[in-house]
N, C-alpha and C positions, 0 to 999 in steps of 0.2 A: 557582306561587302556592299557599300552604298553604290547606287546606280550612277554611272558617269553620263553626263550630258554633253560630252565633248565631241568635236568634229571627228576625232579618231574613232569613236565608237561606231559611227555610221560607216567608216571606212573598213571596219572589220567584217562587214557583211560578206558571207561566203560566195555569193553569186552576183555577177554584174546585173544591174537593173535592165530589164528588157533584153538581157543577154548581150548588152553592148560592152564588150571588152576593150574596144578601141574605136572611138568615134573618128570623124574626119579630122578632128583636132588632136587625135592621138590619146584621148582620155577615156578611162573606163567610167561608166555611169554606176552610181551607187544610190540606193534608197536612203535618204537622210535618216528616216526613222525605221530602218530595217531591223535594228536590234530588238529582240522580244521585250526587253525591259523598257525601252522607249515606247514601244507600241502599247504596253500595259499602262504607262503613265498617260498616254493620249486617251485611252479608253476611260481611265479614272477621271480625267479632266472633263470629258464629254458627259459622263454620267453625273458627276458631282455639281457641275456648273451649267449644264444644259447647252454647252457650246457645240456647234457643228463639228463633225468628225475632222474635216479637213483643217479647220481653224485650230483645233486641238493639236493636230500633228504638226502644223506650222509652228505653233508656240513651243511645243516640246522640242522640236528640232532646233530651236534657238536657245535651249537651256532653261526654259521656263517651267517650273514645277506647278502642279495644280493649284496650290494655295496662293501662288503669285500671279495667277492669270488675270484676275480682276484688276489689280493695280497696274499690271503691265499694259492692259488694253486701254486704260484711262490714266495715263501718267499725269500727275499734278505737281506743280512746283511746291505747293504747301507741304506735300508729303516727302518730296525728294530733295528739297533745298536744305543743305546743312547750314549751321551757323557759319557765316563767312570767316569768323575769327579762327577757324581750324586751319586756315592757310597761314603759313609763316609770314611774318611782317605785315599782316593785314591791319593790325591796330596802328602800327606806325604810319602806314600809307593813309589811313583814314584821318589820323591826327593832322597830317600835313595838308591833305585835301580840304578838311574842314576849316583849317586856318585860311587857306586860299579863298574859300567861299566867304568867310566872315570879312576878310579884308578886300574883297573884290580884286584879288591879285591876278595879274596877267599870267596865263598858263600857256605854255607851248606843248603841243602834243606831237610826238614824233612816231609815225606809224610805218608799217611795212607797205609794199606796193601791191600786195595781193588782196583778195576779198576779205580775209580775216583782219588784215591790217586796216583796210578802209572802213570796215564795219566797226572795228574796235575804236578807231579814232572818232568816227561819227557818233557812236554811242556815248563816249565820254564827253565829247564837245557839246552834244545836244543837251545833256543833263546839266553841265556847268553853265552853259549859256542861259538855260531856263532860270538859273539862280542869279543871273546878272554878272557872271564871271566872264571877263574878256578872254577869248581863246584864239589861238593861232595854230592851225594844223599844218604840219610839214610832212609830205610823203616824198621820199628821195627818188631821184631819177635812177633807174636801174643801171644805165650805162655810165653816166658821169659820177654818180655817188655810190652805187652799189647798195647791198643790203645793210640795214641797221644804221644807227646814228653815226655821224661823221663829224670831224672837228670843224670843217667849214660851215656846215649847216647849224651846228650848235652855237658857234660864234655869232652867226647872223641872227639867230633867234634871241640870243642874249642882248645883242645890239638893238633889237626892236623893243626891248623893255620887259621881256618875260623873265620871271625870277624862279618859276617852278617848271621843270622839264619832266614830262611824263612820257615814257617810251612804252608803246603798246605793240604787242606781237614782235618785239625785237628788244635788244638791249642787254639780254642776260649775259652775253659774252662780249659786250662792247667796252672793254677795259680802257683803251686809249681815249676814245671820244668822251666817255663818261668821266674819266679823270680830268680831261680838259674842261668839261662842263662844270665840274666842282671847282676847278681853279678859277673859272670865270664868275663864280658866285651863284651858280645854279644849285638849287636843291633838286635831287633826281629821284623820281619814282619809276620803277620798272614793273609793268603788268604784262606778263609773258607766259608762254607755255612750252617753249622749246627746251630741249635737253640742256642741262646746266653743267658747267665745269665745276670743279671743287672750289677754285678761287673765283669769287664774284667781283665785279667791278664796283667802284665807289658808288654808294647810293644812300638815300635816306630811307628807302624801303624797296625791297625787291620781292614782289609777290609772284610766285611761279610754283604751281603744284609739282613741277618736275625738278625743282632744285633738290639737291641730295639730302638736305635736312628736313624736307617737308614730308610729313606723315599723314597728310589729309586724305590720301587715296583718291584725289581728284585729278590725277594726271591725264585723264581722258578729255578734259576740257580744252577747247580752243581758247585763243586769247580773248575773244569777245565774251566767252563764258566767264573768264577770270575778271574782265572789266565789269560785267554785270554783277558779279558777286561783290566786287569792290563798291559799286554804287549802292547795292542793298545795304552794305555796312555803313556807307557814308550817310545814306538817308536816315538810318537808325540813329546815328550820332547827331545829325542836325535836328532830328525830331526831338531828341532828348534835350538839346540845347535851346529849343524854342525858336529855331530859325524860321520855321514855317508858320509861326503864329500870325505873321503879318501878311501872308500870301498863301496861295494854293501850293501844295506839294506836287512836284512833277510825278506823273504816273509812269513808273518804271515798266509796267507791263506793256505799255504802248511801244516800248523799244524792243520787245522780244522778236519782232520781225528781223531785226539786224542780227540778233544772236542766232536765230534759226538759220539765216543765210550763211553766216560764217561757219557754223557747226557743220553744215552739209558740205559747203564748198571746200573746207579745209580737210575733209575726209578723216575726221576724228571719229572714234567709235560711238555709234548711236546706242549707248547703254545708259541706264540710270538717269541722272539729271539731264544729260544731253537729249534723251528722248522727250522729256517734258519741254525743254527749250524748243525743240523742233515742232512738236504737236501744237503748243500754244502760240509759237511764233508764226506758224502757217495760218492759224486762225486770225491773227492780227493782220497779216499780209493780205488775206482775202478781203479785208475791209478797205483796202486801197487807200489808207489814210496817209501814207508816205508818198509825196508826189514823185520822188525819184524812182522808187521801185515800181510804182504804177506805170510811169512812162517807159521804164525798161521792159516791163512785161508786155506792154503794147508794141514796143520796137521789136521784141522777139517774136511777135505774132501769136502770143499765147491768148487764146480766146476761151479759156476754161479756168476754174480755180486752181491756183498753183499747188503742186504737190512737191514732196521732197526731191524727187528726181529732176524736176524742172529747175530747182535751185542749182543743182550740180551741173546740168547739161545746157541750160539756156541762160540763166541769169549770171551765174558765176563766171563763165568764160567771157561774157561781155564786159563785166567790171574789170576782170583781169587784163583785158585787151589794152586798156590805157597804160597799165604798168608794164606791159610786155613790149609794145611798139609805139606808144604814143605818150600823152601827158599822164604821168603817174598819179597826179592829184585828181583826175576826173572822177574816179570812183567815190572818194570821200566827199567831193563837192556834190555829186549826184545824191548821195545818201543824206546829206544835211540840208539841201535846199528846200525851201518852203514855197518857191515860185514854180507853178506848173509849166510856164513857158520856158524857164531856165532848165527845168528838169527834162522837158522834151528835147531841147537843143543838145544837152549833154548825152541823153540816152541815144539819140540818133548818131552822134559822133562816136560813141562807144560801139554801137552796132556796126558802123562803117569800119572802124578799126578792127572789129572782130572778123569781118569778112576778109579784110586785108591780111590779118593774121592767119586765117585758114588757108589762104593761097600760099603764103610763105611756108607755112608748116607742111602742107602737102608735099611740096618739092623736097624739103629737107628730110621728111620721114621716109620718102621713097629712097633717097640716097642712103640713109642710115640702115634701113631694112635690107637693102641689097648688100651692103657691107657686112651686116650680121649674118646673112644667109651664107656668105662665103666663109666667115670665121667659124660658124658653128658646123659647117660641113667638114672642116678640118679638126675641130675640137668640140664635139657635141656635148661634152660634160662640163664645159666652162660654166662657172657659178655666177659670175658677174659680167655684164656686158658694158663696154665703154667705147664711145665713138666721139670724134672731135672734128671740127672743120672751121677754118677761118672765114667761110662764107655764111655761117649761120648767125642770125641775129641772137644776141644773148637772151632776148625775151622769149625765145621759143625752145630753148634747150630742155626745159622741164617737160614741155609737151612731147618733144622727141623721145625723151626717156620714158614717158608714160606709154607711148605707143609701142616702144620696144618691149617694155615690161608686159604689156597686154598680149602682144603677139608671141613672145618667146618664153613667157612664164618664169622669168628670173629677174633679179634686180638689174637696173640699167642706169647708166650715167651718160649724159651727153654734154659736150663742152663747146664753147665758142672760143676759138684761139685768137689771141691778140698779136699785134705785130712783133712784140718783144718775146713771143713764145710762151707767155703766161696764159692761163686758161681760166675761164669762169664757167662753172658747170652746175647742173642740177640733176638729181637722181630720184628714182622712184623704186619702191621695194615691193616684195611679196609678203604675205602674211607669215610671220614667224622669223623674219630676218630684219634685225634692227639696224637700218641704214644710218640713222642719225648717230647712234652710238659708234658705229664704225668710222664715220666721218670725224667725230670728236676725237677718237683715238688717233686718227691720222694727223689732226691738228696738233695734239699734244706731243706726237712723235716728231714734229717739225716737218712733216711732209706736205703740209698745206699752209697757206698764208692765213686763211681764216675759213671757218665753215661751221656748220651745225644743222640742226633740224630735229625731226622726230622719227618715230619708228618707220613710217611709211614713205617719208620724203626728206630730202636734205639738199643743201646747197654748199658749194665750196669754191674757193679761189686757190689756184695752184701757181707756184713759181715757174719761171721758164724751165722747160725740160722736165717738169715734175709729173707728167702723165703716167709714165711707166711705174714709178715707185708708188704712186697713189693706187694704181690698179692692183699692184701686188699686195698692198696693204689691205684693200677691200676684199680681194679674193681670199686672202688668208683669214680675215676676220669673219667672213660670211659663208665660207665653203660648207661648214658642217650644217648650219641652219638652213641654207638653201637646199642642200642635199636632202634633208629631212622633209622640207616643204615639197620638193619635186617628187620624192618617193611616195608621199601621201596624196599627190595630186589626183583628184577625181572630181567629176561633176556630180554634185549631190542633188537628187531629185526629190521634191516634196510630195508629188502626187501625179496622177495621170488624168487627162481630160480629152474629150474629142472636140472637134470643131463645133459640133452642135451644142455641147455642154459648156463651152467657153462663152459665158454670157457676161453682160455688165453686172448682173447680180453676183456672179461668182467673183469677179474682180473686186467688187466692194467688200465681199466677205474676206478675201485675202488681205485687203488693205486695212482691215481692222487690226491686224497684227503689226502694222507699220508705225512710224516711218521706218524705211529700210535704208541701209547704207553700210558703212564700215562697221564691222562687229555685229551687224544684224542683217545678214544677206537677204536680198529679195527672194521670195519663194520661186523655185524653178519648177515648172510643170512640163510634163512630157506628153506629146501628142503621138501615140503609137500608130504606125502604118498609115501615114497621110501622104497622099500623092501631091507632088508639086505640079499644079496646073499651069502656073505662069511664074516667071521670074524676070527681073530686069534691074538695071542700075539706075538709081535716082540720087539726086543731090550730090554731096561730096563723097562719092565712093560707097554709098549705102546700097544694099540689095533689097528690093521689095519683092515679096512672094505672095502667091495665093495657094493655100493648102486645102485639100479636099479629103474628107474622111470616107470610109467605105460606104456609108449610107448617103453620100452625096452632099453632106453639109460642108460649108466652106468657111475659112477664116483667113483674114489678111495678116501678113507678118512683115517684119523688117529686120534686117541684120545690119547694124550700124558699122560703118567703116570696114566692111567685110569684102568688098569687091575684088581686091587684089590678093586676098589670102585664101587658105584652103577651104574655109567655110563658104566664102562667096563663089569660089570655083565649083564647089559641090552643088550649091543651090542653082547657079546659072546653068550648069551642065546637067542638072537632074530633072529637067522638065519632062513630065510623063512617068517618072519613076516614083516609087514609094520609099519613104524614109521614116524613121523615128525622129521626131523633132523636139528639141528642148528649148525652153525660153521662159521669159517672164511675161505675165499677162498685164495688159493695161486697157483703158477705155479710150476709144477714138470717138470724139464728139463732133458731129457734123450736122449743121442745120437743125439743131435741137434733138437729134437722135443720138443714142449711145450704142456702140457695138464694141465687142472685145476684139483685141488684136494681140499678137504675140511678138515680143522682141526676141528674135531667134539668137541663141548663143551657141548652139551646137546641133549637129545632125549626125545620124548614123544610118547607113543603108540597112534595110530590113533583111534579116537572115544572114 
């Protein structure tokens, strides 16, 4: 029987790691590579390729076999990029785009108001403009227009002279507006990645690896990844036609910073081609050649080379802030501007909006968590959480859902209620529960006005009085998969280290297996029997701690957004006591010096 490298294998370990059967968060701890078969693979990898033992265990724990190690540690586009024509409708999309380039035809780009939408729009616009094609980007207002193309915006874009409409990160389910676009004389191309219904809207080409008839196996791409593959195919076609003979060909690799940003921020799996996008995109970003991203990194106070987690926690939220509570077009304008002064102005505005968003979010999350505490006290086995309020800004409901999912470990939906009783909501899911599919099923059943998404996140608009029926539909669709996910819930530990052994060199060793994210979890290390020497609240509800091992060595740590939850209570109330501490290691750089620190995700009292 072949060895399994699945998460479930580690969960079959007979004994909890460090004897932690239930941490302060109620989870057992398991050794990720506790299975003898996985341990044997790690030994083989170390002996055959000369890799450090810890690095081998990290790789094996993420499903990498010894023969795959070298390619995994150094992912390259040339090795992982398939022929773009494997995507359905790619040739039709390239035919129409190449025609627009030859004729210098005005192109309207309609994007989503999140990071993936802004990056996708910027990526396409930048390439077309470099070829002399006039481009107009439209990012819809979340409140007045909602998600995806709409008839009013499409009509206005046609009136401005555009004849080709390209929808990026949206449009797959836009039947009415795209029918209107066709009636107005638009040719329509859709470059998207969201789950697709069986019946597609009118289009000249709809490139989406998640459409039902696409067999490319590239469903893990975000929209920016789909756009990049389209531009690779377009560049090939234009090269064959001699379009570049009179001028330099735009360097697509210079745009990989946008693809990396969207890939991380949209929480798509960091596997295969996506890993190469992020690794090579981060290298481009570190060159600070894009004024908008350089200005935003400065506004975020990042004084070190950006890593994947910075994109998700520092850069992405600031770009999203415009679409959530401000001008939805700010993100795309930031990513396309070549003026450093304009970039700085937009970055500072996005940073201000992000601080405002954080304040609004904190109050709403506190209300939602209090409500869920009461609901789960009465019904602890509830599979899906739903909450709604007329006081919540529509731009923050996705964040509320994300916080509820993080705290309670099950899919969550949050809604902003309108005066007529209708509701606009956003949801986040847990691994193994397809939220986007459940939402599409509700739309097809007539329980929602519109909606869609992907496995881990979705959005929906409900008719007046439709909350209860939608909740019943989601609960029925997801009960079994959520039950399996919760039954298998455990914190998987990749290794142990002491405060003294947690060095910058160890962090760099672990990071060789990165980038980490969805589908490639960041390695979790355990610090056994460390005393909490100090703890206090910092920033927006974070808990900073100082941990001391038995030999007197110390390491700093932080638990993000933990102050009001069980983890924060344990840390703040545990000063002077010893705990097993679990978390991910990173480097703290200060005045030219590097030192390791731990981002605490769980603790358990010793013994």
